[in-house]
C-alpha positions in Angstrom: 1.8 106.3 126.6 5.7 105.9 125.5 8.3 108.2 127.8 11.1 109.3 125.7 14.6 108.6 127.7 16.0 111.5 129.0 18.3 113.3 126.8 19.8 116.7 127.9 18.5 119.8 126.2 18.4 123.9 126.8 15.3 125.1 127.8 14.4 128.8 128.6 12.2 130.3 131.2 11.4 133.9 130.7 8.3 134.6 133.2 9.4 135.1 136.5 7.1 133.6 139.9 6.5 134.7 142.9 7.4 132.2 146.0 4.8 131.3 147.4 3.4 132.2 151.4 4.2 130.1 154.5 2.6 129.2 157.0 2.8 131.0 160.6 5.2 129.5 162.8 3.7 127.2 165.6 5.3 127.8 168.6 6.8 124.9 170.8 4.0 122.6 172.0 4.7 120.2 174.6 5.1 117.1 172.6 3.8 114.5 175.7 0.4 114.7 177.8 0.2 114.8 181.5 -1.6 112.0 183.8 -4.0 114.8 184.2 -5.0 115.1 180.6 -5.1 111.6 179.5 -7.7 110.8 182.5 -9.8 114.5 181.2 -10.2 112.9 177.9 -10.7 109.5 179.2 -14.0 110.8 181.4 -15.3 112.5 178.0 -14.7 109.8 175.7 -17.4 107.8 174.0 -17.3 103.9 175.3 -15.6 104.7 178.8 -17.7 102.6 180.4 -17.0 99.4 178.7 -13.2 99.9 178.9 -13.5 100.2 182.6 -15.0 96.6 182.6 -11.3 95.4 182.0 -9.5 98.8 183.4 -11.5 99.2 186.1 -8.7 102.3 187.1 -8.0 103.7 184.2 -10.5 107.6 185.4 -7.9 107.4 188.4 -4.3 108.8 188.2 -2.1 106.5 189.3 -2.1 104.1 186.3 -1.2 106.4 183.9 2.3 107.6 185.5 4.3 105.0 185.0 5.0 104.1 181.6 6.6 101.7 179.3 7.3 103.2 176.2 7.4 106.6 174.5 7.7 107.5 170.7 8.6 111.0 169.3 10.1 112.5 166.5 13.1 113.0 168.1 13.4 110.3 170.9 12.3 106.7 171.8 12.3 105.7 175.6 11.5 102.3 177.1 10.6 99.4 175.0 9.8 101.5 171.9 11.7 99.7 169.1 10.6 101.4 165.5 9.5 104.5 164.6 8.4 105.0 161.1 7.0 107.9 159.1 5.7 108.0 155.6 4.8 111.1 153.6 5.4 113.7 156.2 6.1 116.7 154.7 8.5 119.2 154.8 8.3 123.1 154.1 11.2 125.5 154.1 10.7 128.1 157.3 8.1 125.9 158.5 8.1 122.1 158.9 11.6 122.0 157.2 13.2 118.7 158.9 15.4 120.9 160.8 12.8 122.4 162.2 10.5 118.9 162.5 13.9 118.0 164.8 13.7 121.1 167.0 10.3 121.6 167.1 9.9 117.6 168.1 7.0 117.1 165.7 5.7 115.7 162.4 3.7 117.5 159.5 1.4 115.6 157.5 -0.3 118.4 154.8 -3.4 117.3 153.2 -4.9 120.0 151.3 -3.2 123.6 149.3 0.1 123.6 147.4 -0.8 122.4 144.2 1.3 125.2 142.4 4.2 122.7 144.2 3.0 119.9 142.4 1.1 118.5 145.6 -2.1 115.6 144.8 -3.4 116.9 148.0 -3.6 113.0 149.2 -4.1 112.2 152.6 -1.6 109.7 152.5 0.4 110.0 155.9 1.0 107.1 158.2 2.7 106.8 161.4 3.9 103.2 162.5 5.4 103.0 166.4 6.4 99.0 166.6 6.9 98.4 170.6 7.6 95.9 172.7 5.5 93.8 175.6 7.7 92.2 177.8 4.5 90.8 179.3 0.6 89.7 178.1 -1.4 92.3 179.6 -3.5 95.2 180.0 -2.1 97.5 177.8 -3.3 101.8 176.9 -1.3 103.6 174.0 -1.8 107.4 174.3 -1.8 109.3 171.1 -0.8 113.2 170.9 -1.6 115.0 167.6 -2.4 118.7 166.6 -4.9 119.4 163.7 -3.4 122.2 161.2 -4.8 125.5 161.1 -5.6 124.8 164.7 -9.2 125.2 163.7 -9.3 122.8 161.2 -10.9 119.2 161.1 -8.5 116.3 161.0 -9.2 112.8 161.3 -7.1 110.0 161.6 -7.4 106.1 162.1 -5.5 104.3 165.1 -4.9 100.4 165.0 -2.9 98.0 167.0 -1.5 95.7 164.6 -4.0 94.7 162.4 -7.4 95.7 164.4 -8.8 99.6 164.3 -10.5 101.5 166.7 -12.4 103.4 164.5 -12.1 106.9 163.0 -10.8 110.0 165.4 -11.9 113.4 164.7 -10.3 116.3 166.5 -10.1 119.8 166.2 -6.3 121.7 168.1 -4.5 119.2 170.4 -5.6 116.3 170.9 -4.7 113.2 173.9 -6.5 109.7 173.5 -5.6 107.1 175.2 -6.5 103.3 173.1 -7.3 100.4 175.6 -5.9 96.7 173.8 -4.4 93.3 175.7 -1.7 91.8 174.3 0.1 89.0 174.2 4.0 89.3 174.9 6.4 90.3 172.2 6.4 93.0 169.6 3.3 95.1 168.4 2.1 98.0 166.1 0.8 101.1 166.8 -0.4 102.8 163.4 -2.2 105.9 162.5 -3.5 106.5 159.5 -3.9 109.7 157.7 -7.7 110.3 156.4 -8.7 113.9 156.3 -6.9 116.9 157.1 -3.7 118.5 158.0 -1.9 117.6 161.4 0.8 117.3 163.0 2.3 113.8 165.2 3.3 115.1 168.7 3.5 111.9 170.7 2.5 108.0 171.3 2.7 107.0 174.8 2.7 103.1 176.4 1.0 102.2 179.9 0.3 99.1 181.7 -1.8 98.4 183.5 -1.2 96.1 186.4 
């Protein structure tokens, strides 16, 4: 279909439209997980026995205390290099840009707001690039939160081009992902599949 080029014209609108309701604001949430939270989630996650063959002390607190990199909306630390966010959503008085920075989280919507032109697509993407100073065993721990808190969200996490499979969660979710990495730069990626969610943090640990 051929689209006509832009031409200035006068448009008259005679119907007043109601302003849509907004979600209730969510209070502050601690973005980074504690060592105890990580160990607790590790012990309840499927596949832990296979991981322990390569990471024999992953079910203990000590390895989760010293991190080598971390990513939040406001800050990168250690060997973190780049945080890229695609198709995160900003609604005034809920997750507008200033509020997202102030609360240190990014929102990826899904369904709803078709009246604003939303295509209701699950196209949120997060890329966390970091430098592995030495080859070895690493764990990347994501902290996410579904929205609404009682809703169900699904994402796919990857290290470089290798997928860990779909991760489904309700409410706040802390989840470690284990990999053996060569020295140099690597990318941990999160792809939205279903449902709305907040990205809170990614924390990277090296096992010795």
